[in-house]
C-alpha positions in Angstrom: -61.0 -34.2 -22.4 -57.2 -36.0 -22.5 -57.9 -36.5 -19.3 -60.9 -38.6 -20.4 -59.2 -40.7 -23.7 -56.5 -41.5 -20.9 -58.8 -42.8 -18.0 -60.8 -44.1 -20.8 -57.6 -46.1 -22.7 -55.9 -46.9 -19.4 -58.5 -48.3 -18.2 -59.1 -50.7 -21.5 -55.4 -51.4 -21.4 -55.3 -52.9 -17.7 -58.1 -55.2 -18.6 -57.3 -56.3 -21.8 -53.8 -57.3 -20.4 -55.1 -59.3 -17.3 -58.0 -61.1 -19.9 -55.1 -61.5 -22.7 -52.5 -62.9 -20.4 -54.4 -65.5 -18.8 -56.7 -66.3 -22.2 -53.8 -66.6 -24.5 -50.2 -65.5 -22.9 -50.3 -62.2 -24.2 -49.8 -59.0 -22.7 -51.7 -55.5 -24.2 -48.2 -54.6 -25.7 -47.4 -57.8 -27.0 -51.3 -58.4 -28.3 -50.6 -54.2 -30.0 -47.8 -55.1 -31.6 -48.8 -58.8 -33.0 -51.8 -57.3 -34.7 -49.5 -54.0 -35.9 -47.3 -56.9 -37.6 -50.9 -58.8 -38.8 -51.6 -56.1 -40.9 -47.9 -55.2 -42.1 -45.7 -58.0 -41.8 -42.1 -57.3 -42.3 -42.4 -54.3 -41.0 -39.3 -52.8 -39.2 -39.0 -51.6 -35.4 -39.3 -48.0 -36.4 -42.6 -48.3 -38.1 -43.8 -50.0 -35.2 -42.8 -47.5 -32.6 -44.6 -44.4 -35.0 -47.9 -46.5 -35.6 -48.4 -47.8 -31.8 -46.5 -44.5 -30.3 -44.5 -46.3 -28.1 -40.4 -46.1 -27.3 -37.7 -47.9 -29.3 -36.7 -49.7 -25.9 -40.1 -51.2 -24.7 -40.7 -52.2 -28.5 -37.3 -54.0 -28.6 -37.9 -56.0 -25.2 -41.2 -56.8 -26.2 -40.1 -57.8 -29.4 -37.1 -59.8 -27.8 -39.8 -61.9 -25.6 -42.3 -62.3 -28.7 -39.3 -64.2 -31.0 -37.5 -66.3 -27.9 -41.2 -67.5 -27.9 -42.0 -68.1 -31.0 -44.2 -65.5 -32.0 -42.4 -63.6 -34.3 -38.7 -64.0 -36.6 -36.9 -60.8 -36.8 -34.7 -60.9 -39.9 -31.8 -58.5 -40.6 -32.2 -56.6 -43.9 -30.0 -57.7 -46.5 -29.8 -54.3 -47.7 -29.3 -52.3 -44.3 -28.0 -54.0 -41.0 -28.9 -51.8 -39.0 -32.7 -52.7 -40.1 -34.7 -55.8 -39.2 -37.7 -57.2 -40.6 -40.3 -57.9 -38.3 -42.9 -60.8 -38.9 -45.4 -63.1 -37.2 -44.3 -66.9 -36.9 -46.9 -69.4 -37.9 -47.3 -70.0 -33.9 -47.7 -66.0 -33.8 -50.3 -65.7 -36.5 -52.3 -68.4 -34.8 -52.0 -66.9 -31.2 -52.7 -63.0 -33.0 -56.0 -65.2 -35.0 -57.6 -65.9 -31.6 -56.8 -63.1 -29.8 -58.8 -61.0 -32.7 -61.5 -63.0 -32.1 -61.6 -62.3 -28.5 -60.8 -58.5 -29.2 -63.4 -57.6 -31.4 -66.0 -59.2 -29.0 -64.7 -57.0 -26.4 -65.1 -53.8 -28.6 -68.6 -55.1 -29.2 -69.2 -55.3 -25.7 -68.0 -51.8 -25.2 -69.5 -50.1 -28.3 -72.8 -51.8 -27.6 -74.3 -48.8 -25.5 -73.8 -47.0 -28.6 -76.1 -46.5 -31.8 -74.5 -48.2 -34.9 -74.7 -44.2 -36.5 -73.0 -43.5 -33.3 -70.1 -46.0 -33.8 -69.8 -44.6 -37.0 -69.5 -40.9 -35.9 -67.3 -41.8 -32.3 -64.5 -43.5 -34.9 -64.7 -40.8 -37.6 -64.1 -38.5 -34.9 -61.5 -40.4 -33.0 -59.7 -40.6 -36.6 -60.1 -37.2 -37.0 -57.8 -36.5 -33.5 -55.7 -39.1 -34.6 -55.0 -37.0 -37.7 -54.3 -34.0 -35.8 -52.5 -34.7 -33.4 -49.4 -33.3 -34.9 -51.0 -29.8 -34.0 -50.1 -30.5 -30.4 -47.1 -33.0 -30.6 -45.0 -31.3 -33.3 -41.7 -29.8 -32.1 -42.7 -26.2 -33.5 -45.6 -25.9 -31.1 -43.4 -27.2 -27.5 
């Protein structure tokens, strides 16, 4: 089962990167970060790493590239100089709003082979698996 999920995720990521890069100039990693910033504006990089499951290095490099292109703003927290608040800029929000339409269409097309009830069950099962990841990822297990 983990291999099957990985195969699906890899193929979805590869095709998303090719499509989003060609259509909108962002890769899938940039898109994942931008979509999270649309939901949680002003979050620190550590929160991005935690939610998306990426290491600090790739997230930092991706954020630097997004900032250089004017898609995100990174501000030092005045209360803690080591922490940064990251948010989409107006340009980043405009890009996000275009990409999300395409992302929802890709999702619709992928799930079109399932009935409405099956889609709901699938999403519930995936959510439960995500919540139970600690059963195999906690340091006490390994």
